[in-house]
N, C-alpha and C positions, 0 to 999 in steps of 0.2 A: 141422216142416218137411217139405217134400215130398222124397221120395227120387227124384232126377232119373235116376239110373242105372237103377233099376227101371222107371221110366216110359219111358225110352228103349227098353229091351228090349221092353216091352209094345207100344209104338207101332210098332217095327220088325216085331214079330210080326204085328200087325194089318195093316200094309202088305203083308207077304208073303202073308198069308191073303187079302187082297183081290186080289192078283195071281194067286194060284192059283185063286181062285174065278172070276175073269174068264176064265182059260184053260179051266177046266172047263166054263163056261157059254158058251163061244165060239160053238158051233153055234146056241144059242138067241138069242144077242145079234145075230148076223149075219143072222138070218132076217127081221128087220123094221126099219123106221125107228125105231120106239120102242126097239128093242134097241140101236141105235146111240147113242141119247140115254142109255140106261142104261149103256152102255159108257163114254161120256164122263163120266158121273157117277161111275162106279167109278174112272176115272182120277183124278178130282178127289179122291176119298177116299184114293187111294194118295198123292197129292200132300200132302194135309193130314197123314196119318199119317207119311209120310216126313219132312216138315218138322218135325213134333213130335219124331220120334225124333232128328233131327240137333240140334235145339235143346236137348233135354233131355240129350243126350250132351255137348254143349258146356258146359252148365251143370254137369254132374257133374264134368267135367274142369277147367274154368277158373273155376268159382265161379258163384254165382247172378246175378251182374251181367252175365254173358256174353249177347250178343245174336247172332241169326242175321243174316248179311250177305247182300248181293246174290248172291254166289257160291253160297252154300248154297241159296238160293231157286232160282237158275237150275238148279243140278244136280238138285234135287228135281223141278222142273217138267219138265225134259227127260226124267228117268227116268219120270215119270208119263205123259208124252206118248208115249214109246216103248212103254210098257206098253199104252196104249190103242191105239196103231197096230198092235200085234201082234193085236189083236182086230178092229178095223175102222178104215179110214182116216178116216171121218167122226168116229169116237169120239175121235181125236186132237185134232181141231179143237174139239170139244165140251169136251174136257178143259181146253184153254186158256181157253175162254170161261167155264167154271164156276170154274176155279181162281183166275183173277185177282180176281173179286169176293170169293171166299172169303179170299184173301190180304189184301185191303183190309179186310174185316170183322175178320179175326183181328188185324191191325195196330191197328185202332181199338179193339178189345176189350182188347188189351194196354195201349194207352195209357190207356184209362179205368181199368183195374185197377191198373197199376203206377205210371205217371208222375204221374197226378193224386193218387194216395195219397201219393207221395213229396213232392209240392209242398205238399199239405195238412199233412203232418207237419212240414215245414220251416217253414211259416208259424206253426204252433202253437208250435214251439220258439222262434221269434223273438219271439212275443208273451210267452212266459214270461220271456225275458231282459230285457225292458223293464220 
């Protein structure tokens, strides 16, 4: 079984490292248009790591069936956008434009991994009973 507490700490550390790295590279990021895009991508990385940290923390506290809700997603997205806005204004917009498709992809991947597996296991159990 996965250790959700340890994974939450690692994800939070990686999110913090991305924030610190963005602030250290701020002068390089602000210098060009491509830098603003990279700042937005860095904000999306902060969003994904932050959301992973929150999700794993909830699973460590509430059990493995816990799910992240809209409130947690919104808080992580706002934190990532604020982090990107501290680097460059355009990076904040790019963060939202990258984070939303990443969120949809992560949601679909979770569905493929967990919900379909649960449905397949339930169907197999029903066949054995008959």
